[in-house]
C-alpha positions as CSV (number, residue, x, y, z in Angstrom):
1,X,-0.3,2.5,2.1
2,X,1.2,-1.2,2.8
3,X,3.8,-1.8,5.1
4,X,7.5,-1.2,3.7
5,X,8.9,-3.7,5.3
6,X,8.5,-6.6,2.8
7,X,9.8,-3.6,0.2
8,X,13.3,-4.4,1.2
9,X,12.9,-8.5,0.7
10,X,12.5,-7.2,-2.8
11,X,15.7,-5.7,-3.4
12,X,17.8,-8.5,-4.0
13,X,16.0,-9.8,-6.7
14,X,14.3,-8.5,-9.7
15,X,10.7,-7.4,-9.4
16,X,8.5,-9.5,-12.1
17,X,5.8,-7.7,-13.6
18,X,3.4,-10.1,-12.0
19,X,4.2,-8.6,-8.8
20,X,3.2,-5.1,-10.3
21,X,0.1,-6.5,-11.6
22,X,-1.0,-7.6,-8.4
23,X,0.2,-4.3,-6.1
24,X,-1.4,-2.1,-9.0
25,X,-4.6,-3.5,-8.2
26,X,-4.2,-3.7,-4.2
27,X,-3.3,-0.1,-4.2
28,X,-6.2,1.0,-6.3
29,X,-8.4,-1.1,-3.9
30,X,-6.8,0.3,-0.6
31,X,-5.4,3.6,-1.9
32,X,-7.1,7.2,-1.8
33,X,-6.5,10.2,-4.1
34,X,-4.4,13.0,-2.1
35,X,-3.3,16.2,-3.8
36,X,0.3,17.0,-3.5
37,X,-0.6,20.4,-1.7
38,X,0.4,20.9,2.0
39,X,-3.0,18.8,3.2
40,X,-4.9,21.0,6.2
41,X,-4.9,19.5,9.7
42,X,-1.6,17.3,11.1
43,X,1.0,16.7,8.5
44,X,1.2,12.7,7.1
45,X,3.7,10.6,8.5
46,X,5.6,8.0,6.8
47,X,7.7,4.8,8.2
48,X,11.2,5.1,7.4
49,X,13.9,3.0,8.2
50,X,16.5,4.9,10.3
51,X,19.4,2.9,11.4
52,X,19.1,-0.4,12.0
53,X,15.3,0.3,13.1
54,X,11.9,2.1,11.9
55,X,10.7,5.4,12.8
56,X,8.5,7.8,11.0
57,X,9.0,11.1,9.4
58,X,6.8,14.0,8.5
59,X,6.4,15.0,4.9
60,X,9.4,17.6,5.2
61,X,11.9,14.6,6.3
62,X,12.0,15.4,9.8
63,X,12.2,12.5,12.4
64,X,8.9,12.9,14.5
65,X,8.7,9.2,16.1
66,X,12.3,8.0,17.0
67,X,13.2,4.6,15.3
68,X,12.9,1.8,17.5
69,X,10.7,-0.8,15.6
70,X,11.4,-3.7,13.8
71,X,8.8,-2.9,11.1
72,X,6.3,-0.5,10.8
73,X,3.1,0.5,8.6
74,X,2.0,3.6,7.8
75,X,-0.9,5.7,10.1
76,X,-4.4,5.4,9.2
77,X,-7.1,7.1,11.6
78,X,-4.1,8.2,13.9
79,X,-2.9,4.7,14.5
80,X,0.1,2.9,13.2
81,X,0.9,-0.8,13.6
82,X,4.3,-1.4,14.4
83,X,6.3,-4.3,15.2
84,X,8.6,-5.4,18.2
85,X,10.3,-8.2,19.3
86,X,8.2,-10.4,16.7
87,X,4.9,-8.9,17.8
88,X,2.7,-5.9,16.5
89,X,0.8,-3.0,18.2
90,X,-0.2,0.1,17.7
91,X,1.0,3.7,18.5
92,X,-0.5,6.9,18.4
93,X,1.1,10.0,16.6
94,X,3.2,10.7,19.4
95,X,5.0,7.5,19.2
96,X,3.4,6.3,22.5
97,X,2.0,2.7,22.4
98,X,-1.8,2.8,22.8
99,X,-2.5,-0.9,22.0
100,X,-0.2,-3.6,23.3
101,X,2.3,-5.1,21.2
102,X,1.0,-8.6,21.3
103,X,-0.2,-9.7,18.0
104,X,1.2,-11.9,15.6
105,X,0.0,-9.8,12.6
106,X,-2.1,-6.3,12.5
107,X,-3.6,-4.3,9.7
108,X,-4.3,-0.6,9.6
109,X,-7.4,1.1,11.2
110,X,-10.2,1.6,8.5
111,X,-13.7,3.0,10.0
112,X,-12.5,2.8,13.8
113,X,-11.4,-1.0,13.6
114,X,-8.7,-3.0,12.6
115,X,-8.0,-6.9,12.0
116,X,-5.5,-8.5,14.0
117,X,-4.1,-12.0,14.4
118,X,-4.1,-13.1,18.2
119,X,-1.6,-16.2,17.4
120,X,-4.1,-18.7,18.9
121,X,-4.2,-21.9,17.2
122,X,-6.9,-22.8,14.3
123,X,-8.9,-19.5,14.3
124,X,-6.7,-16.9,15.7
125,X,-7.9,-13.8,13.7
126,X,-10.7,-11.0,14.6
127,X,-11.5,-7.5,15.2
128,X,-10.2,-4.6,17.7
129,X,-11.5,-1.4,18.0
130,X,-9.4,1.4,19.1
131,X,-9.1,0.6,22.5
132,X,-7.6,-2.9,21.9
133,X,-11.1,-4.6,22.8
134,X,-12.4,-7.2,20.7
135,X,-15.2,-6.2,18.5
136,X,-15.2,-9.4,16.7
137,X,-14.2,-12.4,18.5
138,X,-10.8,-14.5,17.2
139,X,-12.8,-17.0,15.4
140,X,-11.8,-16.9,11.7
141,X,-8.9,-18.4,9.7
142,X,-8.8,-15.6,7.0
143,X,-10.4,-12.0,7.2
144,X,-10.3,-8.7,5.7
145,X,-12.5,-5.5,5.8
146,X,-15.3,-4.7,3.5
147,X,-15.7,-0.8,2.7
148,X,-19.7,-1.8,2.5
149,X,-22.3,-2.4,3.1
150,X,-22.7,-1.9,7.0
151,X,-19.3,-2.8,7.4
152,X,-19.7,-6.5,6.5
153,X,-16.3,-8.6,7.0
154,X,-15.1,-11.1,4.3
155,X,-13.8,-13.9,6.1
156,X,-13.5,-17.8,6.5
157,X,-14.0,-20.1,9.1
158,X,-13.1,-23.5,7.8
159,X,-11.2,-24.3,4.8
160,X,-14.4,-26.3,3.5
161,X,-16.5,-23.6,4.3
162,X,-15.7,-21.3,1.6
163,X,-15.8,-17.3,1.8
164,X,-18.6,-15.5,3.4
165,X,-19.5,-11.8,4.3
166,X,-20.1,-11.8,7.9
167,X,-21.6,-8.9,10.7
168,X,-19.2,-7.6,13.6
169,X,-20.8,-10.5,15.6
170,X,-19.2,-13.4,13.4
171,X,-22.7,-14.1,11.9
172,X,-22.8,-15.3,8.0
173,X,-24.9,-12.4,6.2
174,X,-24.1,-13.6,2.5
175,X,-22.4,-16.8,1.0
176,X,-20.8,-18.6,1.3
177,X,-18.7,-18.6,-2.0
178,X,-16.1,-20.4,-3.5
179,X,-13.8,-17.2,-3.7
180,X,-14.8,-14.0,-2.9
181,X,-13.3,-10.0,-2.7
182,X,-14.4,-7.4,-0.5
183,X,-17.1,-4.9,-1.2
184,X,-16.5,-1.7,-3.2
185,X,-19.2,0.9,-4.1
186,X,-21.9,-1.5,-3.3
187,X,-20.5,-4.4,-5.3
188,X,-18.3,-7.6,-4.8
189,X,-16.8,-10.0,-6.7
190,X,-17.6,-13.5,-6.3
191,X,-17.1,-16.9,-7.4
192,X,-19.7,-19.2,-7.2
193,X,-17.9,-22.5,-7.6
194,X,-20.1,-23.7,-10.7
195,X,-17.9,-25.6,-13.0
196,X,-20.2,-24.8,-16.0
197,X,-20.4,-21.5,-17.8
198,X,-18.6,-18.4,-16.0
199,X,-19.0,-18.6,-12.3
200,X,-17.3,-15.3,-12.0
201,X,-20.1,-12.6,-10.9
202,X,-20.5,-9.0,-9.1
203,X,-23.1,-9.1,-6.3
204,X,-24.8,-6.1,-4.8
205,X,-25.5,-5.5,-1.2
206,X,-28.4,-8.4,-1.1
207,X,-26.2,-10.8,-2.4
208,X,-28.0,-10.8,-6.0
209,X,-26.0,-11.9,-8.8
210,X,-25.8,-9.1,-11.1
211,X,-26.5,-10.0,-14.9
212,X,-23.6,-9.9,-17.4
213,X,-22.5,-11.1,-20.5
214,X,-20.3,-14.2,-20.8
215,X,-16.8,-12.4,-19.8
216,X,-14.7,-13.0,-16.8
217,X,-13.7,-10.2,-14.5
218,X,-10.0,-9.7,-14.5
219,X,-10.1,-6.8,-11.8
220,X,-10.3,-7.8,-8.0
221,X,-12.7,-4.8,-6.9
222,X,-14.9,-2.0,-8.7
223,X,-12.7,1.5,-8.8
224,X,-14.4,4.7,-10.3
225,X,-17.3,2.7,-11.1
226,X,-15.4,0.3,-13.4
227,X,-14.0,-3.3,-12.9
228,X,-11.7,-4.7,-15.7
229,X,-12.9,-7.8,-18.0
230,X,-11.7,-10.1,-20.3
231,X,-13.2,-11.8,-23.5
232,X,-11.2,-13.7,-26.2
233,X,-8.4,-13.1,-24.1
234,X,-8.9,-9.2,-24.9
235,X,-9.8,-6.5,-21.7
236,X,-12.3,-4.1,-21.6
237,X,-14.4,-2.7,-18.5
238,X,-17.9,-3.3,-16.9
239,X,-19.9,-0.9,-15.0
240,X,-21.4,-1.4,-11.4
241,X,-24.6,-2.5,-12.7
242,X,-22.9,-5.4,-15.2
243,X,-22.9,-3.6,-18.5
244,X,-20.1,-3.5,-21.1
245,X,-18.7,0.1,-20.9
246,X,-15.5,-0.3,-23.1
247,X,-15.4,-3.3,-25.2
248,X,-12.6,-5.7,-24.6
249,X,-9.7,-4.5,-27.2
250,X,-6.7,-3.7,-25.0
251,X,-3.9,-6.7,-24.2
252,X,-3.1,-5.3,-20.6
253,X,-5.0,-2.4,-18.4
254,X,-5.2,-1.2,-14.7
255,X,-7.9,-0.2,-12.5
256,X,-9.8,3.4,-13.3
257,X,-8.2,5.8,-10.8
258,X,-8.8,9.6,-10.9
259,X,-11.0,9.2,-14.0
260,X,-8.6,7.3,-16.1
261,X,-7.0,3.9,-16.8
262,X,-3.4,2.9,-18.2
263,X,-4.2,0.2,-20.9
264,X,-1.7,-1.4,-23.4
265,X,-2.1,-2.7,-26.9
266,X,0.4,-3.7,-29.4
267,X,3.1,-2.9,-26.7
268,X,2.2,0.6,-26.0
269,X,0.8,2.2,-23.2
270,X,-2.0,5.0,-23.1
271,X,-4.4,6.7,-20.9
272,X,-8.0,6.3,-21.5
273,X,-11.3,7.8,-20.0
274,X,-14.7,5.8,-19.0
275,X,-15.7,6.6,-22.5
276,X,-13.0,4.2,-23.8
277,X,-11.4,7.9,-25.4
278,X,-7.6,8.2,-25.7
279,X,-6.6,11.1,-23.3
280,X,-2.9,10.7,-23.5
281,X,0.0,8.6,-25.0
282,X,2.9,7.4,-22.5
283,X,6.4,7.5,-23.7
284,X,7.8,4.4,-25.3
285,X,9.3,1.9,-23.4
286,X,7.4,1.5,-21.2
287,X,6.7,-2.0,-19.4
288,X,4.0,-1.9,-17.2
289,X,1.8,0.9,-15.8
290,X,0.0,1.2,-12.5
291,X,-3.0,3.2,-11.9
292,X,-2.9,6.9,-11.0
293,X,-2.2,7.8,-7.4
294,X,-1.8,11.6,-6.3
295,X,-1.8,12.4,-10.2
296,X,1.2,10.1,-11.3
297,X,1.5,6.7,-12.6
298,X,4.2,4.4,-11.3
299,X,5.7,3.0,-14.4
300,X,8.5,0.2,-15.2
301,X,10.2,1.4,-18.3
302,X,13.2,-0.1,-20.7
303,X,10.9,-3.1,-21.4
304,X,13.6,-4.2,-23.9
305,X,16.4,-4.4,-21.1
306,X,17.4,-6.2,-18.2
307,X,17.4,-4.6,-15.2
308,X,14.2,-2.2,-15.8
309,X,13.9,1.0,-14.0
310,X,10.9,3.1,-12.2
311,X,9.8,6.7,-13.0
312,X,6.2,8.4,-13.1
313,X,4.3,9.5,-15.7
314,X,1.5,12.0,-15.4
315,X,-1.8,12.2,-16.4
316,X,-0.9,13.8,-19.5
317,X,1.5,11.1,-20.8
318,X,4.9,13.0,-19.7
319,X,7.4,12.0,-17.7
320,X,7.4,13.4,-14.5
321,X,10.2,11.9,-12.9
322,X,12.4,9.8,-15.7
323,X,13.4,6.4,-14.6
324,X,16.3,6.0,-12.1
325,X,15.0,3.7,-9.3
326,X,14.8,0.0,-8.9
327,X,11.9,-0.3,-7.1
328,X,9.4,2.4,-6.2
329,X,6.0,2.6,-4.8
330,X,3.0,4.4,-5.8
331,X,3.0,8.3,-4.5
332,X,0.6,8.8,-1.6
333,X,-0.1,12.2,0.5
334,X,2.8,13.6,-1.9
335,X,5.8,11.5,-1.3
336,X,6.8,8.3,-2.7
337,X,8.9,5.6,-1.4
338,X,12.2,4.5,-3.6
339,X,15.1,2.3,-3.5
340,X,18.2,1.2,-5.4
341,X,19.4,-2.5,-5.0
342,X,23.3,-2.0,-5.4
343,X,24.1,0.3,-2.6
344,X,21.0,-0.2,-0.2
345,X,19.8,3.6,-0.5
346,X,16.2,4.3,-0.1
347,X,14.7,7.7,-0.3
348,X,11.2,9.6,0.1
349,X,10.8,11.8,-3.3
350,X,8.3,14.7,-4.2
351,X,6.6,15.2,-7.2
352,X,9.5,16.6,-9.1
353,X,11.9,13.8,-8.0
354,X,13.6,15.4,-5.2
355,X,15.0,13.4,-2.3
356,X,13.0,14.7,0.9
357,X,14.3,12.2,3.1
358,X,17.5,9.6,2.4
359,X,18.2,6.6,4.2
360,X,19.8,2.7,3.9
361,X,18.0,-0.1,4.7
362,X,19.4,-2.7,7.0
363,X,19.1,-6.2,5.6
364,X,17.8,-9.0,8.2
């Protein structure tokens, strides 16, 4: 789950459909499905604005970490990035500072490491472990984690040098490429920079370009074994081997998640499975639908009206929570974060739309 700090900066302006598309792709790339039932082990914790600062609540709305931060990200691997006095560090589930607040930016932990910006000039970005020690020295201008293979990092050292995949010692393993996106399910999307013909490809772990028909890759990453493509302005899906699994025939569509993808043609949204068969029709008036998360799809409704509201549709195409919010995020760990602009109210809601926690955001 992303930091919620930026959520508030959107609350004073209309959220465009383009932003919803980006969020849909990003959430699909990074999110993991959780069932709404009570999970085993420690309860999930959620960043929440309590008064003029950020703290953390559990999935019953109880304050677990007292509010004292300028911003906060969700917990991953029992660490959460928090901001204080303009810098970022990490706390544990008890709220104790376990990695000092000293970074210009900090990302969530993944496989025992996290990407941080040291604040140094020119090449500030590197990788730390859970003790705060450098795993990869700050030698990058930009950096993002790759789900595989072998924990490669996608980064850029110099603007003219392109993007490449590096090991944790900072050695180039694959590339460089004109543009690249992180690995997922053993595949990564890259642009070679060759201007003649299509230069948009999937590569495997060895860097081999997978053969494909002359299509444009529309999705950022493989999800559920599929990636969105475009051909003659129509959207379809390709599998991990470069084969077209669903012929391009839709106007819009998101990533596959939980076995289904939300697609739109002639102004109407529906769910399809990996064979392209329609499994459910959405209610009318949907402007955009994001991929399933926790069994629900976040949608913007009232397509033809100003001031669209956000709600949630289940995998059967039925309203689970009717549109009532000016902004919202997908469900994770059984809850979703929602808000209204006019009165500055925010809340975490459950799958029935019941508010588990309510608060107000403090404008900066």
